[in-house]
C-alpha positions in Angstrom: -11.7 -11.9 -13.3 -8.4 -10.5 -12.1 -8.2 -9.1 -8.6 -9.9 -5.8 -8.0 -8.2 -2.6 -7.1 -9.2 -3.0 -3.4 -7.8 -6.6 -3.3 -4.6 -5.5 -5.1 -4.0 -2.7 -2.6 -5.0 -4.9 0.4 -2.6 -7.6 -0.6 0.2 -5.2 -1.1 -0.5 -3.1 2.0 -0.9 -6.2 4.2 2.8 -7.0 3.7 3.8 -3.9 5.8 5.6 -1.3 3.8 8.6 0.9 4.6 11.6 2.9 3.3 14.9 3.6 4.9 16.1 6.8 6.5 14.2 6.4 9.8 15.9 7.1 13.1 17.6 3.9 14.2 19.2 4.2 17.7 22.3 2.3 16.4 23.5 1.7 12.9 22.1 -1.6 11.4 23.6 -3.7 8.7 22.4 -2.8 5.2 20.4 -5.8 3.7 20.1 -4.3 0.3 20.3 -1.2 -1.8 17.6 -0.4 -4.3 18.2 2.5 -6.7 20.6 4.0 -4.3 18.2 3.6 -1.3 19.9 1.6 1.5 17.5 -0.7 3.4 18.7 -2.1 6.8 18.1 -5.6 8.0 15.9 -4.2 10.7 13.6 -2.5 8.2 13.4 -5.5 5.9 12.5 -7.8 8.8 9.3 -5.9 9.3 8.2 -7.0 5.8 9.2 -10.5 6.6 7.3 -10.5 9.9 4.1 -9.3 8.2 4.5 -11.7 5.3 5.0 -14.6 7.7 1.8 -13.7 9.6 -0.1 -13.5 6.3 1.0 -16.9 5.1 0.1 -18.6 8.4 -3.3 -16.9 8.5 -4.2 -17.8 4.9 -2.7 -21.3 4.7 -2.1 -22.5 8.3 1.0 -23.5 10.3 1.6 -26.4 7.9 2.7 -23.8 5.3 6.3 -24.1 6.6 6.6 -27.7 5.4 5.1 -27.0 2.0 6.9 -26.7 -1.3 6.2 -23.8 -3.7 7.6 -24.8 -7.1 10.9 -25.8 -5.5 11.0 -22.9 -3.0 10.3 -23.2 0.8 7.8 -21.0 2.5 10.7 -19.1 4.2 12.1 -18.3 0.7 8.7 -17.1 -0.4 8.6 -14.8 2.6 11.9 -13.2 1.6 11.0 -12.9 -2.1 7.5 -11.5 -1.3 9.0 -9.0 1.1 11.5 -7.8 -1.4 8.9 -7.5 -4.2 6.7 -5.3 -1.9 9.7 -3.2 -0.9 10.6 -2.5 -4.5 7.0 -1.5 -5.4 6.9 0.9 -2.5 10.2 2.5 -3.6 8.8 2.8 -7.1 5.7 4.5 -5.8 7.9 6.9 -3.7 9.9 7.8 -6.9 6.7 8.3 -8.9 5.3 10.5 -6.1 8.4 12.7 -6.1 8.3 13.2 -9.9 4.5 13.8 -10.0 4.6 16.1 -6.9 2.2 13.8 -4.9 2.4 14.3 -1.2 0.4 13.4 1.9 -1.6 16.3 3.4 -0.7 17.1 7.1 -3.8 15.3 8.3 -3.1 12.2 6.1 0.4 12.1 7.4 -0.7 12.4 11.1 -3.4 9.7 10.6 -0.9 7.3 9.0 1.7 7.8 11.8 -0.9 7.4 14.5 -1.8 4.0 13.0 1.9 3.2 12.9 2.3 4.1 16.6 -0.6 1.8 17.5 0.9 -1.1 15.5 4.3 -0.6 17.1 2.7 -0.9 20.5 0.9 -4.1 19.5 4.1 -5.7 18.1 5.4 -8.4 20.5 8.5 -7.5 22.5 10.4 -10.5 21.3 9.9 -9.5 17.7 10.8 -5.9 18.4 14.1 -7.0 20.0 14.9 -9.4 17.1 14.3 -6.7 14.5 15.8 -3.8 16.4 12.9 -1.7 15.2 11.9 1.6 16.7 8.5 3.4 16.8 9.8 6.1 14.4 10.5 3.4 11.9 7.1 1.9 12.1 5.4 5.3 11.9 7.4 6.1 8.7 6.3 2.7 7.3 2.7 3.6 7.6 3.3 7.1 6.1 5.0 5.5 3.1 2.1 3.0 2.9 -0.4 5.9 2.8 1.6 7.6 0.1 1.6 4.4 -2.0 -2.2 4.4 -1.8 -2.3 8.0 -2.9 -0.1 7.3 -5.9 -2.1 4.2 -6.8 -5.3 6.2 -6.7 -3.8 9.0 -8.9 -2.7 6.4 -11.5 -6.1 4.8 -11.5 -7.8 8.2 -12.1 -5.8 8.5 -15.4 -7.8 5.7 -17.0 -11.1 6.5 -18.7 -13.5 3.5 -18.9 -16.1 3.7 -21.6 -19.6 2.1 -21.8 -18.3 -0.2 -24.5 -15.5 -1.4 -22.1 -18.1 -2.1 -19.4 -20.5 -3.9 -21.7 -17.7 -6.2 -23.0 -16.5 -6.9 -19.5 -19.9 -7.8 -18.2 -20.6 -10.1 -21.1 -17.3 -11.9 -20.7 -17.6 -12.3 -16.9 -21.4 -12.7 -16.6 -21.2 -15.9 -14.5 -18.5 -14.7 -12.2 -20.4 -11.5 -11.5 -23.6 -13.4 -10.7 -21.7 -15.9 -8.5 -20.0 -13.0 -6.6 -23.4 -11.4 -5.8 -25.2 -14.7 -5.0 -25.9 -16.1 -1.6 -24.9 -19.8 -1.2 -26.3 -22.1 1.5 -24.1 -25.1 2.1 -23.4 -27.8 4.6 -19.8 -28.4 5.4 -17.7 -31.1 7.0 -14.5 -30.0 8.7 -11.9 -32.6 8.8 -8.5 -32.5 10.5 -6.3 -34.7 8.3 -5.9 -35.3 4.6 -6.3 -39.1 5.1 -9.6 -38.7 6.8 -10.7 -36.1 4.2 -10.0 -38.5 1.4 -11.7 -41.3 3.3 -14.8 -39.2 3.8 -14.9 -38.2 0.1 -14.6 -41.8 -0.9 -17.5 -42.8 1.2 -19.6 -40.0 -0.4 -18.6 -41.2 -3.8 -19.7 -44.7 -2.8 -23.2 -43.5 -2.0 -23.0 -42.8 1.7 -25.4 -40.2 3.2 -23.9 -36.8 3.6 -25.1 -36.4 7.1 -23.8 -39.8 8.1 -20.4 -38.8 6.8 -20.7 -35.5 8.7 -21.4 -37.3 12.0 -18.4 -39.6 11.4 -15.8 -37.2 10.3 -16.7 -33.7 11.5 -14.0 -32.9 14.0 -15.9 -30.2 16.0 -18.1 -31.6 18.7 -19.9 -28.2 18.8 -20.9 -28.5 15.2 -22.1 -32.0 15.7 -24.3 -30.9 18.6 -25.6 -27.8 16.9 -29.0 -27.7 15.2 -27.5 -26.4 12.0 -25.4 -29.5 11.6 -22.7 -27.8 9.5 -25.1 -25.5 7.6 -23.7 -22.1 6.7 -24.7 -19.2 4.4 -21.9 -17.4 2.4 -21.8 -14.5 0.0 -20.2 -15.4 -3.2 -17.4 -12.9 -2.6 -16.5 -14.8 0.6 -16.1 -18.1 -1.3 -14.1 -16.5 -4.2 -10.5 -17.6 -4.0 -11.3 -20.0 -1.1 -13.9 -22.5 -2.2 -14.5 -21.6 -5.9 -15.6 -25.2 -6.5 -18.9 -24.4 -4.8 -19.9 -22.2 -7.8 -20.1 -25.1 -10.1 -22.2 -27.3 -7.9 -25.9 -28.2 -8.4 -28.1 -28.5 -5.3 -27.1 -31.6 -3.3 -23.8 -31.9 -5.1 -20.6 -31.7 -3.0 -17.0 -30.7 -3.5 -13.8 -32.7 -3.3 -11.8 -31.9 -0.1 -10.6 -28.3 0.0 -7.8 -27.3 2.4 -8.3 -23.9 4.1 -6.1 -22.7 7.0 -4.8 -26.2 7.5 -8.3 -27.8 7.8 -10.0 -29.9 5.1 -13.6 -29.0 4.1 -16.2 -30.8 2.0 -19.1 -28.5 1.0 -22.5 -29.6 -0.2 -24.7 -27.1 -1.9 -28.2 -26.7 -0.3 -29.5 -23.7 -2.2 -28.6 -20.5 -4.1 -30.2 -17.0 -4.0 -29.4 -15.1 -7.2 -29.0 -11.3 -7.5 -31.2 -9.0 -9.6 -30.0 -8.1 -13.1 -29.7 -4.4 -12.1 -27.4 -5.4 -9.2 -25.2 -7.4 -11.5 -25.0 -4.5 -14.0 -24.0 -2.1 -11.3 -21.4 -4.5 -9.8 -20.0 -5.3 -13.2 -19.4 -1.6 -13.9 -17.6 -1.2 -10.6 -15.4 -4.3 -11.2 -14.6 -3.3 -14.8 -13.4 0.1 -13.7 -11.4 -1.3 -10.8 -9.8 -4.0 -13.0 -8.9 -1.7 -15.9 -7.6 1.1 -13.6 -5.8 -1.4 -11.4 -4.1 -3.1 -14.4 -2.8 0.3 -15.5 -1.6 1.4 -12.1 0.1 -2.0 -11.6 1.7 -1.7 -15.0 3.2 1.7 -14.4 4.7 0.7 -11.1 6.0 -2.6 -12.5 7.8 -0.7 -15.2 9.6 1.4 -12.6 10.4 -1.8 -10.6 11.8 -3.4 -13.7 14.2 -0.5 -14.2 15.5 -0.6 -10.6 19.1 -1.5 -9.7 19.1 -4.0 -6.8 22.1 -5.0 -4.8 21.7 -7.7 -2.1 24.1 -8.0 0.8 24.2 -11.8 0.6 25.7 -12.3 4.0 22.9 -10.4 5.7 20.3 -12.0 3.4 21.4 -15.5 4.2 21.3 -14.8 8.0 17.9 -13.1 8.3 15.8 -14.8 11.0 12.4 -16.4 10.6 9.3 -15.4 12.6 7.6 -18.7 13.2 8.1 -21.8 15.2 
């Protein structure tokens, strides 16, 4: 299945959103102009800061030495920040044409969240970016408006019973896996070399618990009665450890890297959902996917029509927000 509306919005909103025109104390260099909207380096660095945090959280600190199809992680941060910015500007333009606005209470709530996030921003990063509280508050207001535009676009899509039936038939296993509860044992391993060695021992017939005791890096896990046993909802595994879905009881995965740590999972048992639960969940997912695809498509069309001018000198000298 494609990502749901909730995940689509979360992924976009997580990369902190903003537009220019907020009260800077001193003029800042313009980093880029998009459809006539000038964006300062200060504003763009907020995107970069959030994207940096997202990458480190999801991949681990080793991300900064990784290669992404010929691009560095720092290049990915810039490109991702620019993509998010362009989508926000597209949403703002759509909102203007469609007369979509935040209510006073929505605007106040968004700006209050922005104020809290500004307070939580480390002083070093505030100084590097030259960002003010007004800027961050406006960021959150623009983010809230994006959400309102996205919802309005989704509501334009009518999903039929035939659509839902076809979707559920095509994605039956995925829907069941998402709603299932998986009991596993896991081995956490610090290095790739040790992870490969542990997997090789398992392939040669070693007992899983013997390998656990030898390679598990957490002394707390080794001493605990659970011995690496965990229970996960399928949705928690989705996109992280999908290989678990294809296991039979007592089978194990190849090493999976999550947050810079290597994991080997062995399936202990599965609790499957009721048919009625799968049907209801499938209906929700079908609606979210069809509506999300439409909303994404409309905004992408606007993005594709944008005129973007990059100030190359500013772009090339933007700082990084990691060690």
